[in-house]
Structure formats: C-alpha cells, structure tokens
N, C-alpha and C positions, 0 to 999 in steps of 0.2 A: 550399303555403307553410307551413312549420312555425312554431308560436308562438315568440316570443322567449324566454319563460320556460317552464321545464318544467311549471309548475303551471297554465299558461294553456290553456284548452280553446276550441274553436270557439264554444261557446255562452255560456260564462261564464268569469270569472276568479276564482279562489279568493283571498279576502282573506288577507293576511299582516300581522302586526303589525310595524311598522317602529319600532325603538327611538328613532330620530331624530325621530319626528313625535309629540311630546307633545300637540299640539292635537287629535289624534284622540280621546284619552281625554277631553279637556276638552269635546268636543262632546256627550258623554253626561251631563254634570254641570252642574247649574244651581244658582244661589243662590236660596234661598227666604226667607220671613220667619222661619221657625223654625229654619232650618239649611240644609243642602245636600241637594239632590234628585238622586238617581242613577237614570237611566233604564237599565233592564235588559231584555235579551232572554234568557229562560231556556230551556235545553235540558235537560229532565229525563231520568232513566235513563241518564246517561252512565257511561262506565267509571270515571271519577273526577271529583271536584269540583275545578273550576279556572276561572280567567278564560281566555277564549278569544278575545279581541280585540273589535273593534267591528263591529256589524251593524245596519244601518238606523238610525244615529244613537243606538244604545244599546250599553251594555256587554254583550257576550255572556258569559253565565255557564253553565257546564255543571255540573250537580249529579248525584250518583249516586242521589239520592232520587227515588221515583216521584211523579207529580203527583196524589196521593191524600191526602185529608184534610189538606191544607196542608203536607204533608211537604217538598215541593220549595221552598215559600215559606220555611219555617223554615230549610232548608239554605242557601238563598241569603242570608238575613239573617245566619246564623251565619258564613258565608264572608266576606261583606262586613265584618261586625263584627270579625272576626279581622284582616282586612287593614288596616282604618282605625283599629282600636284603640278603637272607640266602639260603643255600642249602636246598632243599625239597626232601623227599623221600616217595615213595609209601608204605603204610602199608598194605592195603588190597583192593580188588576189581579190580584186574588186568584185568579181562574179563567182568566187569560190568560197567554200567554207574555211579553207585553210588560207590565212592571211599573214602578212608581216606588217607590223606597225613600227614606226620610228619615234623615239623620244630623244629630242635633240638636247645637247649640253647636259647630259646626265651620266652619272657613273653607274656601272653595272650592279655593284653591290647595293647602291641606294635603291635602285628599281626592284631588285630581288627582295630586299627588305620590305619595301612598301607593299608589294604584291603578296608576299608571304604573310605579312601582318593582316592584310585585308582578307585573306583566305582563312585565317585563324579566327576571324570574327572579332 
C-alpha cells in the first residue's frame, strides 16, 4: 500500500510547515519574567541560515556556521534578532543542539507573529 503523501515513508513522516497552523510556532515560545523565551533546535553547517519549521516542541533553525567556538550560537542569535527586530541572548544550551533564547521587553504574541511571518516567507 502506497503512502497517501509523497513525503511519507514507511518508518517516518517528514514534517512540513502548514501556514494555517500558527499554534505550532506558539508551542516553541513561552513568556518569562524578563521577556519571551524561544526554544530552538539548531542544525549547524547547513547550506544556508533559515527557519526550518518545528521539531520536538522547538523552532528548528538551520545555520551555515559550524558549531565551533560559539559561532553557531551567534548565528542563531543574529538570525532570530533580525526576524524579531530585537536583541536576542542565549539563556542555556551553549554546547547542545537544544537551546533557549531570551527576547527582552517583548510580548509573546508579537514574537509568535514575527516568527510565523518569517516561516511563511
């Protein structure tokens, strides 16, 4: 029996971002006491830096930078900062693919809207 979608395989289904489902982006973003916390899953050494959907409850971010000497962390912070229009700082996960970034003095709905708009292209 053939899969119903061309990207579905017998062992797994590849995630695709659905522009109608804004709550997917919202699952990766929390409100904190100092601002908004964005959970990120980083894929270093990608062909280009971009948002790549949602993975395991976090925003999947591909960056061209290698994971050496904090270069990938800096690239993710720069990309997120450009998208949301505010400075972004790393909270934790400096040596892990799973990271948390803080956007100070921002509202959750504003950040969700900015990231969802960037993912839609």
